[in-house]
Every structure is written in structure tokens, then in C-alpha cells.
C-alpha positions as a Markdown table, in Angstrom:
| # | Residue | x | y | z |
|---|---|---|---|---|
| 1 | Met | 39.8 | -143.2 | 47.3 |
| 2 | Ala | 37.0 | -140.4 | 47.6 |
| 3 | Ser | 33.6 | -141.7 | 48.9 |
| 4 | Arg | 30.1 | -141.0 | 47.6 |
| 5 | Ala | 27.3 | -140.1 | 49.5 |
| 6 | Ile | 24.2 | -142.7 | 49.3 |
| 7 | Ser | 21.0 | -140.9 | 48.0 |
| 8 | Val | 18.2 | -143.3 | 48.8 |
| 9 | Lys | 14.2 | -142.6 | 49.6 |
| 10 | Val | 12.7 | -144.6 | 52.2 |
| 11 | Ala | 9.4 | -144.7 | 52.8 |
| 12 | Thr | 8.1 | -143.2 | 56.2 |
| 13 | Ile | 5.9 | -146.3 | 57.0 |
| 14 | Lys | 8.8 | -148.6 | 56.6 |
| 15 | Val | 11.0 | -146.8 | 58.8 |
| 16 | Ile | 8.3 | -146.6 | 61.5 |
| 17 | Lys | 7.6 | -150.2 | 61.1 |
| 18 | Ser | 11.3 | -150.8 | 61.4 |
| 19 | Leu | 11.7 | -148.5 | 64.4 |
| 20 | Glu | 8.8 | -150.4 | 66.4 |
| 21 | Asp | 10.1 | -153.7 | 65.6 |
| 22 | Lys | 13.5 | -152.5 | 66.9 |
| 23 | Leu | 12.2 | -150.9 | 70.0 |
| 24 | Glu | 10.3 | -154.3 | 70.8 |
| 25 | Gln | 13.3 | -156.2 | 70.5 |
| 26 | Ile | 15.4 | -153.9 | 72.8 |
| 27 | Gln | 12.5 | -154.1 | 75.5 |
| 28 | Lys | 12.4 | -157.8 | 75.2 |
| 29 | Asp | 16.3 | -158.3 | 75.2 |
| 30 | Tyr | 16.7 | -155.8 | 78.2 |
| 31 | Ala | 13.8 | -157.7 | 80.0 |
| 32 | Asn | 15.4 | -161.1 | 79.6 |
| 33 | Gln | 18.7 | -159.8 | 80.4 |
| 34 | Glu | 19.2 | -161.4 | 83.9 |
| 35 | Gln | 18.1 | -164.9 | 82.4 |
| 36 | Tyr | 20.5 | -164.5 | 79.5 |
| 37 | Glu | 23.5 | -163.5 | 82.4 |
| 38 | Ala | 22.4 | -166.6 | 84.2 |
| 39 | Gln | 22.6 | -168.8 | 81.7 |
| 40 | Tyr | 26.0 | -167.6 | 80.8 |
| 41 | Gln | 27.2 | -167.6 | 84.3 |
| 42 | Glu | 26.1 | -171.2 | 84.8 |
| 43 | Ala | 28.1 | -171.9 | 81.2 |
| 44 | Phe | 31.2 | -170.2 | 82.7 |
| 45 | Lys | 31.3 | -172.0 | 85.9 |
| 46 | Ala | 31.0 | -175.4 | 83.9 |
| 47 | Trp | 33.9 | -174.5 | 81.9 |
| 48 | Gln | 36.1 | -173.2 | 84.7 |
| 49 | Lys | 35.3 | -177.0 | 85.9 |
| 50 | Gln | 36.6 | -178.1 | 82.7 |
| 51 | Leu | 39.8 | -176.1 | 82.9 |
| 52 | Phe | 40.3 | -177.6 | 86.6 |
| 53 | Asp | 39.7 | -181.4 | 85.1 |
| 54 | Tyr | 42.0 | -180.2 | 82.2 |
| 55 | Ala | 44.8 | -178.8 | 84.2 |
| 56 | Val | 44.7 | -182.0 | 86.8 |
| 57 | Ser | 44.8 | -184.3 | 83.9 |
| 58 | Asn | 48.0 | -182.5 | 82.4 |
| 59 | Val | 49.8 | -181.8 | 85.7 |
| 60 | Ala | 52.7 | -184.2 | 84.6 |
| 61 | Asn | 53.3 | -181.7 | 81.7 |
| 62 | Ala | 53.7 | -178.7 | 84.0 |
| 63 | Thr | 56.3 | -176.4 | 84.0 |
| 64 | Asn | 57.6 | -173.2 | 86.1 |
| 65 | Val | 56.0 | -174.5 | 89.2 |
| 66 | Arg | 55.4 | -172.2 | 91.9 |
| 67 | Thr | 54.2 | -172.7 | 95.6 |
| 68 | Asn | 53.4 | -170.7 | 98.4 |
| 69 | Tyr | 52.2 | -171.9 | 101.6 |
| 70 | Arg | 50.7 | -169.3 | 104.1 |
| 71 | Thr | 51.4 | -170.8 | 107.7 |
| 72 | Trp | 49.0 | -168.3 | 109.3 |
| 73 | Asn | 45.9 | -169.6 | 107.7 |
| 74 | Asn | 47.2 | -173.0 | 106.5 |
| 75 | Ile | 46.7 | -172.2 | 102.8 |
| 76 | Leu | 49.0 | -173.8 | 99.9 |
| 77 | Asn | 48.8 | -171.9 | 96.6 |
| 78 | Val | 50.3 | -174.0 | 93.4 |
| 79 | Asp | 50.8 | -172.0 | 90.3 |
| 80 | Phe | 52.2 | -173.8 | 87.1 |
| 81 | Asp | 52.1 | -173.4 | 83.7 |
| 82 | Ile | 50.9 | -176.2 | 80.8 |
| 83 | Thr | 51.6 | -175.7 | 77.2 |
| 84 | Thr | 48.4 | -176.7 | 75.3 |
| 85 | Asn | 48.2 | -177.9 | 71.8 |
| 86 | Gly | 45.0 | -176.0 | 71.2 |
| 87 | Thr | 42.8 | -179.0 | 70.1 |
| 88 | Asp | 41.8 | -180.4 | 73.1 |
| 89 | Phe | 41.6 | -177.2 | 75.3 |
| 90 | Pro | 38.0 | -176.4 | 76.4 |
| 91 | Ala | 36.4 | -173.4 | 74.6 |
| 92 | Glu | 35.3 | -170.4 | 76.5 |
| 93 | Pro | 31.8 | -169.6 | 76.5 |
| 94 | Lys | 30.8 | -166.4 | 74.8 |
| 95 | Arg | 28.0 | -164.1 | 75.5 |
| 96 | Asp | 25.6 | -164.0 | 72.9 |
| 97 | Phe | 23.5 | -161.0 | 74.0 |
| 98 | Thr | 24.2 | -157.4 | 74.7 |
| 99 | Gln | 24.6 | -156.1 | 78.4 |
| 100 | Met | 22.5 | -153.1 | 78.7 |
| 101 | His | 22.5 | -150.4 | 81.5 |
| 102 | Gln | 19.5 | -148.9 | 82.7 |
| 103 | His | 20.4 | -145.6 | 81.8 |
| 104 | Thr | 21.4 | -146.8 | 78.0 |
| 105 | Tyr | 18.2 | -148.6 | 77.9 |
| 106 | Asn | 16.3 | -145.5 | 78.6 |
| 107 | Glu | 17.9 | -143.2 | 76.5 |
| 108 | Met | 17.5 | -145.8 | 73.5 |
| 109 | Val | 13.8 | -146.1 | 74.4 |
| 110 | Glu | 13.4 | -142.6 | 74.7 |
| 111 | Glu | 15.1 | -141.8 | 71.5 |
| 112 | Ile | 13.4 | -144.4 | 69.1 |
| 113 | Ser | 9.7 | -143.7 | 71.0 |
| 114 | Asn | 10.4 | -140.1 | 69.9 |
| 115 | Ala | 11.2 | -140.9 | 66.5 |
| 116 | Ile | 8.3 | -142.8 | 66.2 |
| 117 | Arg | 5.9 | -140.2 | 67.4 |
| 118 | Ile | 7.4 | -137.5 | 65.3 |
| 119 | Leu | 7.5 | -139.9 | 62.0 |
| 120 | Lys | 3.6 | -140.9 | 62.8 |
| 121 | Met | 2.8 | -136.9 | 62.8 |
| 122 | Thr | 4.6 | -136.5 | 59.4 |
| 123 | Asp | 2.6 | -136.1 | 55.9 |
| 124 | Glu | 5.7 | -136.9 | 54.2 |
| 125 | Glu | 5.6 | -140.1 | 52.4 |
| 126 | Thr | 9.5 | -140.5 | 52.5 |
| 127 | Val | 12.3 | -139.8 | 55.4 |
| 128 | Asn | 14.8 | -137.1 | 54.4 |
| 129 | Ala | 18.6 | -137.9 | 54.9 |
| 130 | Thr | 19.2 | -135.7 | 57.9 |
| 131 | Thr | 16.4 | -137.8 | 59.8 |
| 132 | Phe | 17.4 | -141.0 | 58.5 |
| 133 | Lys | 21.0 | -140.4 | 59.6 |
| 134 | Ser | 19.9 | -139.8 | 63.4 |
| 135 | Ile | 17.7 | -142.7 | 63.5 |
| 136 | Ala | 20.2 | -145.1 | 61.5 |
| 137 | Lys | 21.9 | -146.4 | 64.4 |
| 138 | Tyr | 18.7 | -148.1 | 65.6 |
| 139 | Leu | 17.7 | -149.6 | 62.3 |
């Protein structure tokens, strides 16, 4: 199946507005990233507690029980398998945000800012395909 190129003319003003919105969103998400991660870690710890409670309540169904006692520090390790039916098993929390490293953030902000500056300087009413292709990943 052959693919065909899409030929669309997009107004420069709309592209600038869209890039400005994206830049604002990236900056907001990056600023709140630590807060989002803290909320995720809290939910993850609660999920681990649910897993422990689930395992303890179903220990009678355990198979393949393995134990290891370390006499030098008096620690007993117990490992076992529990077959689940999947319906009452606690669901693992998901990160509903994108984690972004400092260098990735800096690169994205710089590229978007440069694109906005360049597009604001042009007299063209529409963005050409080459320019649009280079900024499309941010829109």
C-alpha cells in the first residue's frame, strides 16, 4: 500500500498560538513534576500495602513456599506463590504524567522558543511543509 503525502497549508498565527500553548503546558508540567511524582509514590506505597494484605489473607492458598533463615542477623525470609483470579487483585497505580529530565526540558523549551521567534518574524501567512515537519512533534 503506497502512502501519499499530505498537502495542507496551516496559518502561521495558528501554529504560533499552538506552540505557545504547548510551551506553557511543558513549563507547567515540569514545574509540577515533583508534586506529581510524590502523589504517585504515595499511591504506590498504598498499593504495596494492599498487596501485602492480599497476600496475608490468601496465605492458605500459597504454593511453592521457600524459606531462608539467616542466623548471623536473625532474619527469616519467606517467599511463596499465590495464584490469583485477577478480579480481586489490587490494581497497580499508573503515572498519569510524563517524567522529563532537565536536559530534555531545556532542549524542548529552546527548540519551541526558537520556532516561535522565527515564525513571529516571517511575513508568510502559512507555514511551509519543511518548517511544519520540524515542529510537528510539539503540536
